N, C-alpha and C positions, 0 to 999 in steps of 0.2 A: 402631531403623532411627539407626547413627552418620550421622553429616552425612558421612563418605565412602563409603556405602552407599546415601545418600539421590542425592550426586552420581553416582554409578560408575553408580543407574537411570535419571534421568532422561536422563544421554545418552545409554545405553545402548536398554533397551526404552522407555521412554516418548518418547524421540527417536522410535524407528523407530513407535511408533503414532499419532504426533503425524505424521510424516509420510505414511500411510500413508492416513490422516482427507483431511489438507492434501491430496495428487493426487490421489485417488479423488474428493474433492470437488469440486476441480477441473473435472477432468475430467466427472463427472454433469454438473452444473450446465451445461458448455458443448455437452457432449451435448444437454443439454435444448431450450438454446434453437437449436441446429441441426436439431432433428427438429421443431420449430415451423414449418419452412421458411418458403416465400413465396409469397405468391398469384401465377399467371400474369397478365405484365403483356402485353393483348391491344394496346396504344397501339404506333404506333410511336414507337422511338425517337430522339428528338430531340439526343443526345448521346451523351459515352463515358459507364457504367458506373465500370469501370476505375480512368483517371485524372479524372476525379471525387470517386470513392470516397478515391482515393491523396492527392488533394490534399488534401478535409476531414479528412483523420486528422492531419497538419501543420496546420493552418489554424486549426485550435479548441483550438491553442495559447493563440492569442494571444486575447487577451480582444476581446471585441463591443465594439464603439465605444460609449464615453460609459458602457460598465460598471465604468470603474475610480474615474468618479466617484462613481458609486451604490455601487459596496461593493469600495473600495479594501483595508480590513480583510481581508477577507474572498479579495480573490484575491489580495494582495502576500505576505498569511500564509499561503498554499495552495500558493502555487509554494516559500518559503521551507523550509516544513516539509517539502512531498516531493522536496525537492532535500536535504534535511537527513538524510529518510531513507536516500535512495539512499546518500548518502555513509557513511552508519554503516553499513547492510548492507553494501555490498561494496565497499568503498573498507579499512574498518579488518581491519588482517591478519590476527589472532586468525580474524573471519568468513573471509576468502580461504581460511586452509590448510584451514579447517571445510570448504569448498564443493571444497577440491580433494580432501580425504580422501573426498567423497562421490562428486565426476562428476570429480576428474583434471584437472578447469580452475584455472587461477591465472593472475593479473596484478597491474602492482604495486600496492602502498598505498599510502596518506595516511600522512606521519608519523603516529605517536600522538598529539602535540599540537594539530593542526591537527582528528582526528576528532573527539578529549575536545572543542575548543570550536565543533564544530559541536553534536556531542549538547547541548549547555546551549542553544544558540543554538534546539535545535530542538524542546526540551522546553520553554522561554521561547514561543516562538512555537503551540505546541499549545495551552497555558495561555491565550495569548491567544485566539484560536480557540473555544474553549469559551467562555470570559466575552463576548465580542461576538455567541457565540452565544444567551446568555440574556438579552442584556441587549439584542438585536434584537428588535424587536416582531416582526415579519414572520419570522425563524430561532427565535424563539424561540415561536411557534407551532406550524412544522414539526415543533422539536424532536421525538423520543420516544423509550423506553428503546434502539432500536438505536444510534442515532447518538449517546447517550452511552458502550453500551456498546464502539461501535468504535475512539469516542474513548479509553476507558480502558486496552482491549489494543493500542491501539499506544503510547502515549505510558510504559506500564509497561516494556518493554524498554527504552525509554531511559534511566529512570528507573534498573532495578535494573541494569542495564549500565553505567552511569556510579558506581553506589556499588560496586559489584566491583569495577569499575577501579582503582577509590581507595582500597578494603579498608576504608570508611567501615561503622562500626556491625559487624556480625557478622564472625567468621571468613570466611576465604579463600575456603575448598570450600564451607561454608553459602551465603553470599552469589552464587557462582555458581549452585549450583544452585538457590536464586531466581530469579535472572535466565534460566537455563535451561527452568526453569518456565514465567514465562513468555512468552517465545517459543513454545513449544510452548501455552500457550493463545493466545496470534494462531493458530499455524497450525491450529488444533481451530475456532475461529470463525470463521478465513476465508473459507471457500467461502460460510458460511452465511447472509452480510451482507454488507451494503453494499461492504466489503471485494474483492470482486468483480468491483469497477470496475476493478483494477489491469488485469483479464486482458478483462474486455466491453465496455471503456472504446474501443481500438480498433475492435473489428467494430462496435460501434453507428455512430461516427464513420463508418465505413465505409460499411454499408448505409446512412445518411441522405445520404451524400454521393452513393452509385451511385444512389438514388432520382431524386438532385436533378439529376447527371448526364441522365440517361436520359429524364426530361423535356424537358431544355435548359434548366432552372433555377438560379441560382447558389444553392449550398451556405452 
């Protein structure tokens, strides 16, 4: 298979297969959560579930009191790389064009040099996150294979995208194919790992806030 044939395959059938696994997997995982149901609460409501649930969705973005002092690297690095991932995925012109081709939706892109700089910062931050996790006594004990896998499939598209954009090493078509493969690997792994928190995070926050609101306590 030539590099052009490989590129055409990963952009065509490969991307379709990854998309089906990603979308299907996400839907199945969410349905599994919803089908678990919730035991009826027979106690008298002492507050609003909806308002407390919605409040908790947004207030949890702010670190709990004292957490910055205890886990500053984890919290700051977490904010930085999540924001960096958002910018590189959704505000890079070629990515927006791809989204437009698939969904018909588009929006203004950031200048390429800015996205390029954000990509480098995000890669460095993810490396810092891994080093901190492996050096911290508690985090190291809690780290398992899935954590390392999630880290790897998250950073690979950033590295291969940076290399492809700057045309380092391999030819343009080959490096672009490698970048797309790394993205498709992320898509395939996504629904079956902790990466699903991208979707379930807000569901969990709302649920916890609603329970607390019903009981009339602070979430």
